[in-house]
N, C-alpha and C positions, 0 to 999 in steps of 0.2 A: 506115247500116251501116258497119262498119269493115273495112279491108283491110290485111293486112301482106304486104309484098313479100318475096320470098326475099332472103337475106342477100347473094347475089352481085350484086344490083342495087344499085349505089352510089347512094343517094338522099340524099346529104348536102344537096343543094339541092332542097327539096321542090317548089318552084315549077317548076324545070326538069324534074323528074321527071313532074309532072302534064302538062306540054307533051309529053313523049315518049310518055306513055300515050295522051293524046288523039290523037297522030299515029299510033297503032297500032304503035309500035316496040317496045313491051313486052307486046303482046297485042292481041287483036282488039277493042279498044275501039270503033272506028268502027261495027262490026257491032252491038256491044251497045247503043251509043247510038242506033243506028237502030231497033232492035227495042224500045227503051224511050225513047220521045221525052221530052226533059226531064231525062234522067239526067245528073248532074254529078259531077265529082270535084274534091276540093280537099285540100290538106295537112291532116293530122290536127291539127296544133297551130297553130291560126290566131289564138289570142288574144295571142300574143307573137311578136316577130320571131325568125327563125332565129338571128340573131346573139346575141340575148339568151338563147335556149335554150342555145346552145353555151357561153355564159359560165357559165350555171347548171350545166351538166354539168362544166365544168372546175373550178368552185368546189366541187361535190360530191365530186369525186375528191381535191381537197386537203383537204377536211374529213374525209372518210371514205376512207382509202387502199384499203380493201377493196372499194369501190364500183366495179362494172364496168357501165357503161351498157348497157342492153338495145338491141334494134334500134328505138330511139325514132324515127328518121327514116324507118323503113320503113313507118310507119303512115299511111294515107290514109283520108279519108271519101268515101263515096258518098252523094249526096243524091238520093233517089228521088222521082219525082212521086207524087202521091197514088193514081193508078190503077196503079202499078207492082206487080209481084210480087216482093217482096224475096227470098223463098226461091228462086225461079228464077234471080234475078240472082246470088245467093250461089253457087249450084250452078255457074253458068257460069264465075264468077270463079275458083272453086276448081280448075277444069279447066285454068287457064292454068299454064304451066310457071314463070312469073315470080311467081306468087302463092303465099305460104306458107299463108295462111289468110284466111278472111272470115267475118264473123258479124254478127248483128243487134246493133246498139248497144243498151246498156241502155235500156229504155223507162221513162218516168216511173212510179214506184211510190209508193204511199202510204208515208209514213215508217214506220220500223220500231217501231211502237208498238201495243199492244192497249188501246185507250182504254175507260174506264168499265166495266171488268170486275172491279174490285176494291173491297172496302169502304173507306170512308174512314177515314183514320187522323188522330188529333187533333194530331200533331206530325211533325217531320221526323226520324224515327228513323234515317235513314241517316247523320246527323250524329253520332250517339251513340257511345259507346265500344263496342269490339268485345266480344262477337261480333255485336251487333245492327247496328252501323254501322262506319264507317271512322274514328271519333273525330277528326272535324274540330274538335270543341270543344277537345280538348287541343292540336291544332296551332295554334289561334289564340293560344295563350299563348306561342308560340315566334316569334321575329322572322322575318317572311316566310311563316309558316304560313297567313296569311290571303290569300296570293297577291300581296302587295305587290311591285311591280316587274316582274310577269309579264305576258305578252301572250297572248291567246286569240283564236282564229278558229274559228267554226262554219260548216260547209258544209251546207246543206239547202235546203228549198223557200222558207220564208218565216218572218217574225217580226213581233211587235208591238214595235218598238224603243222606242217612247215609253210603254211600260207604266210604271205609277207605281213599281214596284219595280226597274226596270231603267234608266229614263231618265237617271239621274245619271251613268251610265257614258259617255254620248254615243256609243253604238255606231254604226258607220258601215257601210253596204253597200259593200264594196270593189269588187265587180264582180258581174255578172249581175243578175237581177231578184228582187224580193221578190214571190213569185208563188204563194201558196197555202199552206194548212196553217200559217197564222201562229200559231195557238195551240200548235201542236207545237213550233215553234222557240222560242216564248216560254217554254214549259215547260223546254226544254233549257237555255236561258240562265239561267233562275231557279235550277235545281239548282246550276249552276256558280257563278253571280255575282250573285244577287239582293242588292240593297244592304242593308247593315246600318243600318236606320233604325227608325222607330216604326210602320211599316206592313208588312203582308204577311209574307214569310218572309225567310230569310237564306240566301245561297248558301254553298257550301263554301269559296269563295275570293272574299269580297265586296270586297277591296281591290285588284283587279287593275289594272295600269297601263292596259291597253286591252282592250276587248271589241269585236270586229268580226265581220262576217259576209260570206259569199260565196255567191251564189245558184247552185244547180244548173241552174236555167234561165238559159242565157247570153243568149238572146233569147226572144221570145214563141214561136218555133218550134224552138228549139235547146236540148234538154236534154242536158247533157254534164258528168258528174261528173269525169271525167279532166281536161278542160279547166279546171274549177274548181280542182282540186288544183294544176295547173300554175300557174295565176294566183296561188295562195297561195304557191307556192315562190318567186315573185319578189317577194313582199311581206312575208315572215316572216324572222325571224332565228334563229340557233342557240339551241336551247332553248326556243323559243316552242312552244305546244301548239295543234295542229290537230285538231278533232273532225269525223269523217265520219258524218253522220247519214243513212245510206242503206243499203239492201240491194237485192238484185235476183235474179231467177231466172236460172238459168245451165244451159244444156245439159240441161234437163229437171229440174233440181233447184231446189227452191222457196226463194227468198229467203235466199241466202247472202251472205257478205261481198263487197263490190263489187270487191275485188281479184281475184276470180276471172277477170275480164276482163283480158286481157293488157295492153291499153293503160293501164287504170286501175292495174294493178299497177306498171307502169313509172313512173307519175307518183308513186305512193306511195313507191316505192323511192327515186326522185329526192328526194323531200321528206325522208325519213329520212337519206339521204346528205348532205344539206345541214344535218343536225342538228336538223331540226324533229321534235318529238315528235308522232307521229300516233296517235290513238285511233280505232278503227274499230268500229262496231257489228257484232256477229256475225250479225245477222239473225234473223228471226222465222219461218223455215221449218221449224224443228225438225229440221234435217238433221244427220246425223253427218258432219262435214266430212272425216273420214278416208276416207269412201266416195264423196265428190264426185270426178268425173272430168271431164276436158275431152274434146274430140272425138277426141283421140288415145288415150283410155283411161287417161290418167296421173292418179294420185292426188296432185295437186300440193299439197294441204293436209296430207297425211300426212307427218310429219317423218321416218318411216322408209322412205319411198318415194324411189327414185332421182331422181324428177322434182320432189321437194319444192323450193319456193322460199320464201324469207323476205323479205317486204317491209320488215321492221323495225317494222311497226305493232304496237300493243298491241290485240289483238282481244278484244271483250268479250261475254260471255254473260250471261243473265239468271237470277236466282234469287228465291226467295220472300223476303218482307220480314220474316220472323221467323226467329230462330236456333233450331235449326240450319237453315241456308239450303239448300234443295233446288233443283235445276234445275227451271225451269218448262218445261212441255211444248213450248212454241213455240220455245225457244231453240236455236240452233245449238250444237253441242257437238263435242268432239273435242280432240285434242292440240294443235291450233293455237290454241284459245282460251286466252288468257293470264290473264284476270281476269273476275271476275263482279261484278255490282252488283245492287241490288234491281231487280226487273222488275215490280213492282206496288206499289200503295199509296203512291206518292211524292207528297208535298206540294210544290207549286211554283207558279210564276206561270203565268198563261195557263189556258185551259181544256184544253190538252193535245192539241187537235186543229185545228179550222178557225176558231175564234172570233178576233176582233180587238179585244175589249175591253181597255182600258187598266188595268182594275181587277180582272180575273178571276183566280181561283186555283182549283186543283184539288188534291184529295187522292187522285186515282186514276190518276196518270200511271204508265206502265210500259213493258213491252217492252224489247227491247235498246236502244231509244231512251232509256228511262229509266235503264238500267244503265250506258250508256256515259258520260254526264255525271258520274256518281259517280266513275268511275275517272279521268276527265279532271280533275275537281276535285282528286282525290288527287295526280295528276301535277303540277298547278299548285302545290299546297300544298308538295310535296316540292321542286320547283324553287325556289320562293321561299325556303324554309328553307335549302337548300343554297347559294344565291347570298348570302343574308344572312350565312351562317356562313363561307363560303369565298371569296366574290367570284367564283366560277366557276359554271357550269351543267353539268348532266348531259347526256350524249348520248342519243340514243333507245335505244341498246343498254344503257347504264347505267341509265336510267330504267325500262326494262322489267325488268331484273334486280332492281331495288329493289322494284318493285311486285309482282313475282311470287315474291319470296323466301318460301318456306313458313314460315320462322322468324319473319317479321314480318307475317304476314297471317292471315286466317281462312279455314280450309278449308271446303269445302261439307259438306253432311250426309254424302254418300257419294261421295268423290272418284272412286273407281274407276267408279262408275255415272254420276255427274253430268257429269264431264269438262268442266268450265267454268272451270278454273283456280281462282284464289284471290281474296278480296276484301282490298285493302290495309288495314292497320291503322296508321294514321299515328302513334299513340302508340308502337307497337312499333317502327316504323321510327326514330322519334326516339330512343327509349331504347336501341336497339341501339348507338348511338354511333358509327356508321361515318362520319358527317359532322360529328359534334360540333356539333350545332345548338343546344344548350341549355347552361345552366350545369351544371357537375358539381362541386358544392361538397363538400369533405371536411375532416375533421379527423384528424390523424395518430394512429396507434396507437403509433408508435415513431419515433425519429429515423431518417430514410431512407425512411419510408413514402411511396409516391407515389400512393396512392388505389386501387391494384389489389387484388383479393382476394390474400391471402398466407397463409403458414403460420408467420409470425413472431409476435413478442410482440404481444399485443392489449390489454395493460393498462399500458403504459409511455408513455402519451401525453405528449409535451412541450408540448402546447397547452392544457392545463387547468392554471392556475397559481394556487394559493392563497397569498396573502401577508397579512401582518398590518397592512399600511398601503396606502393608495392611491398610484398614480403619476399625475403630472400629464398625461402623453401616452402612452397605452398603445402606440401605434404606434412611437413613438420608443424606448420601453423594451424592447418585446418583438417588434416587427414586422419586416418586411423591412428589412434594412440596419442593424438594431440591434446586430448581432454576437452576438445570443442565439438566432438562428434555430434552431440545432440543439443547444441546451442543454436537457437534461431535468431539471437540478438547480436550477431557479429557484424551485421551490415550497417551502413550509414546512409543518410540522405545524400543525393548528389551535391558535391561541393563545387561552387561557382569559381570562376577565375583560374581553373587548372584542369589537367586530365584526371579522370576517375578510372578506377580499375575494377574489373569484374573477375572474381575467382569462382570456379565451379567445382562441385564434388558429385561423384557418382559411384554406383556400386554394380556388381555383377553377381546375380544369383543363379546364373546358368551353370552348365556343366562343362564349359570350355572357356579358355582364356579369351578375352576380348581385346584384340589388337586393332588399332586404327579406328577406334571410336571417335566420331566427331560430335561437337556441340555447337549449335547455332543459337545465338542469344538475340532477342529483340526487346525493345523497350516500348512502353506505351504510357499515357497519362494514368494516374491512379484511378481505377474504375472498378466497380463491383462486377461489371461484365466486360471482359477484355476480348472483344471480338477481333478476328484477324485483320480486319480493316483498320484497326488502330495500331498494329504492330509496325515498328520501324527497326531495321537492323542495327545492332551494335557491333557484332563481329562474330567470328567463329575460331574454334581451336580444335586441335587433336589431343585427345586425352592420352596419358600414359596407358600402358597395358593395364587392363582391369582384370585382376585374378579372380578365380572362383572363390566362393566362400563369403560373399557379402563384405568384402574389405572396402572401407571407404577411401576412395582415391581422390585427391584434390589436385587441381591444375590451374594454370593461368599465368599471368592475367590476360584478359582481353582489355585493350585500352579503349576507353570511351573518351575520345579526344574532346578537349575543351571547345573546339570550333563546332562540334556536333551536339553539345549539350544544350537543350532548349533553354533551360534556366535551372538554378539551384532548387533543390527540393526533393520530394518524394515521387518515385516512379515505380511502375510495375514492370517486372522483367519476366519474359517467357523464355525458357530454355528447352530445346529439343535435342535429344541424344539420337544418334543413328550409327548403326553398325551394319556391315554388309549382310550379316545373318539375322539381324534384329533391327530392321530399318525404321526410322522414324518418319513422321509426316512432314509435309511442307505447308505453308499457309494456303496454298491453292487446294489442298485436300479438304479444307474446311469450308468450302464455299456452299455446301449443303448444310442446313441447320441441324438436321438429325445427326449427320456425321460429326459435326462439331461437338454437339452435346455428348455423343457416345465416346468420342475421343478424350474429352476432358476426364471422364470417369474411368475409362477402361484401358487406356494406354499408359504404361508406366514410363514411356520415353519422353514425356513432356511434363513440364511443371510450370507453375506460376509462382513468382516471388512478389507478393503484394503485401509485405510485412514491413511495417515501418517502426523504427525505434526512435522515440522522441522523448525529451525531457518531461518529467511529470510536474515541472514548475513552469508556469506561464512566462513568456518573455517579459522583460522589464516593462513596467507601465501598463500591462494588460492583466485582466482578472481571469481570463480563461485561456487554455490551450486551443488553438484553432487548427483543424486539419481539413483541407479541402479534398474532395474526391468527386469522380463522375459517376452517374448512374446512366448507363447507355441502353439503347434499344437494340434489338436483333438486327442482323444485316439484311434480312430478306423481306420481312413484312411486319405489320403491327401484331404484337403478341402481349397477352395479359402477363403482367409481372408485378412483383411487390418487393419491398425492402424490409429487411429486419435488422435492428440494431441491438447487439448483445454487448453488455458492459459488466465488468467484474471490478467495480470500484468500491472504495471503503465507505464506511458510515460518514455522512456529512458531505459526500461528493455530490456535484451537480453536473448535469449533462443536458445539452440542447442539440437538436438537429436543426440547422438553419436552411430553410427552403426558399427557392425563388417564388414570388407571389403567384405566378401562373401555375405552380405545382401544388399549392396548398390544397386547393379543392379536390384535386385527384388523389392526394395522399391521405387526406383526413375524412374520417367518417362524419365528423361534426365539428363545428367550431367550439373551441374551449376557451373559457375566460382566462385560462392559464397561458394561452399563447402570447408570445412576445413579438410585437410587430415593430420592425425597424422603420422609424419615421423617415429616414433618408432614402432607402431604396425599396421599401414595402416588403422586404423579406420577412419571412414568418419563422420565429423560433419555437420549435415544438419541444416541450419538456420530455426527457427520456428517463426511463427507469435506470438508475445508476448501478443497480445490482441485479439486473435481470434482462429480459428481452422485451423490446417494444416492436410490435408488428404493425405495419401499415397495410392498407387495403390493396388488393389487386386492381390494376387498371391497365387499359390498353396503351402500350408504349409504341409509338410510331418507329418505323425502321430508321436505324442510323442516327437517331436523335441522341444528343448528349446534354444532360442536365448537371450543372455544377452544384453540389451540395456541400455543406460544411458541418463537421462535427465539432462541438465545443465542449470542453471538459474542464471542470475545476475540482482539484483534489486539495483537501485541507492540508495546511502546512504541517501540521503535526503527524500527518499520515504519509508524508513524502519520503519516508525512509526505506520504502520498498516499491516494487514495480507492480503494475497492474495492466490488465488486457482488456481490449475491446475490439469489436469488429462490426463492419456493415456488410450484410450478405444480400444477394439479389436471387430471387426465386421465380421459376416458372412452374406453377403448380406446387408440388412438394419437392421439386428437385432444385437443389442449389446450383446455381450457374457460376458463382464466383463470389469472392469477398475481398475486402480491404481490412487488414488487421493492423492494429497499433499496440505496441508495447509502450506504455507510459512509464518510462524507466527512471529509477532513482539515480541520484548523483553518483552513488557508489557503483551501480551497475555500469553507468556510462564510463566511470573512471576505470573499471576493470577492462571494459572493451577497448579503450584507448591505450591502456598499458600493454594489452595483448598485441595490438597492432604495432606498437612502438618496439616491443620485444623482438618481433620477427621482421621488422622493417628492413627492406633492402634498398638497393639503389633504384632511382626512378626508371621505369620501363622505357625502353627506346622504341 
């Protein structure tokens, strides 16, 4: 049994305190010992020296400044002879003025599992994507997601450490005994760490740096969970993960988390203060933890109660193995439960109970014993990824915040009723980007684009470059350090009578090298709305490795063969980047209009190049520069849309939008005497503001319709020594859907572009 002395007893030296008690100076111990022959007292923490424990407490306060040690040195153990009456002894001890409390120490309990009560399942579904599992399979594609570099310790009764699917870890028994329920411990280890090989199953984190165990049986006669935790505190480091596979009955409540006992709570809190991630089984008694009270009537598991205490552990409940996941009847529940995992139908090593076979497997492991390793594996995976990405590790509080975040986890079927927390979703944690664990490849929509969702131009990408000749070294010509990084005027119109060549540039703002990034390029007619039904493939390429740090990498070419070129002139290009850890979309993903609109704005893997560089001097014999483009309807139904023309032309410039006669009524609010009607084809020339925005009215555009428009521009000869911009943008409501942009380039700018291409020109691509 365990005794806690009152705080006014200064028991910093436990051995001296025992001597004072035995001498009768702190209570009538001599009489008690006489009434119960063989009764002995000893310090509670006897597996390590007092000086070592003091150093751990000092270190814990340095690591966690909020940590305030409890009355750790006030705890003592009473060892009773077999014929003693523990309840009578406890009653008499509680009557002493020097004793704050006394209780029965936790007795050995079967591990928290409900074995052989579930149908077999053919695979390890808890590894699968959410909502079924935690998506360990995706985490394995991220550096550290397989647990590399991480350390794990399991505390329970026993294990078969030489099991065929575990032996490669070389797991060691750090202290205590390997003393029963070996099949249970083997099942737990298999969920977390089964080796990735050609036999058996695979753990959530199969590449752990170390897998070790500590026995709850400290000796053949001493079952002591708190002491096992204390021993772990001395052997584990910051960010290591400790699993407590135990539950116990407490104050009349069935099988609750072991931190219900004060001394066990103190050791768990010490562990978390030292930076050790503690995952604790919630227990299989089916109790509402909010209602559990101690002998003083305090609801210490209820976060709303004044007596609430937080050990910092991640406490785990159990749910069904199919989505939507419902709380299983035996699982503890309440607001103190942080996470849940499968509590049935778990495929893993061992027989899940008492067997010791080195080649046994089960598909029916469960209970909070089965749920807790799933959350433990998630913690080890997250820790591995964070360390690989940042070089640091998460604290217990940070880890618990990550694993319990509703935005990156799977809720239970009825959270208000189940009250078992959430199941971590590793893919969602990774994709949230908080720790930048993976590549985040992107291709710019405009100069200055940093890869975030934006409201700016979406079709002026500087990173899709069409040229009439190849370059010998794309990186030297267009990549980081080339001097062209932020130029959008490097491209040409498609040149007739020959092959044309597309070069691509992309960046990686993620936390990991991006190897094997692919780019798919499509062309479409120049259009203010480039819907997927207009896309035609040009080709694909694999980018060189994209390093972290937003380094602009250039590659190519993709050859646009002469035979595939519709005609010389201006085209729109669509480029989609894809990496296994940052996949892009395909045209088929855009068949839903809302998906298409969202993807335009919110996904940095896709870009439009609808940017045309044209001379600011009209062709010989013409008064105006003429640029044709399409205004297209949506692909699904009639939608109200409008066109806006923005021009940044100099004083004296003129501009017209030439409309087909059937569109004039739809575009114009009223007929103006300034309209120019072409007597040959009836087209209507609408004067435009040459140094501002001309907005046309909204009207219903039928699906898949294509109207050809023409922008005509005249720039005074004396103003042609510099370049000017203009664009036509299509809107649905206030959201821009796309635009065509023109750079009306000076002869000097075009000369520089040609000289740059000539400088880096290489042999024709084969």
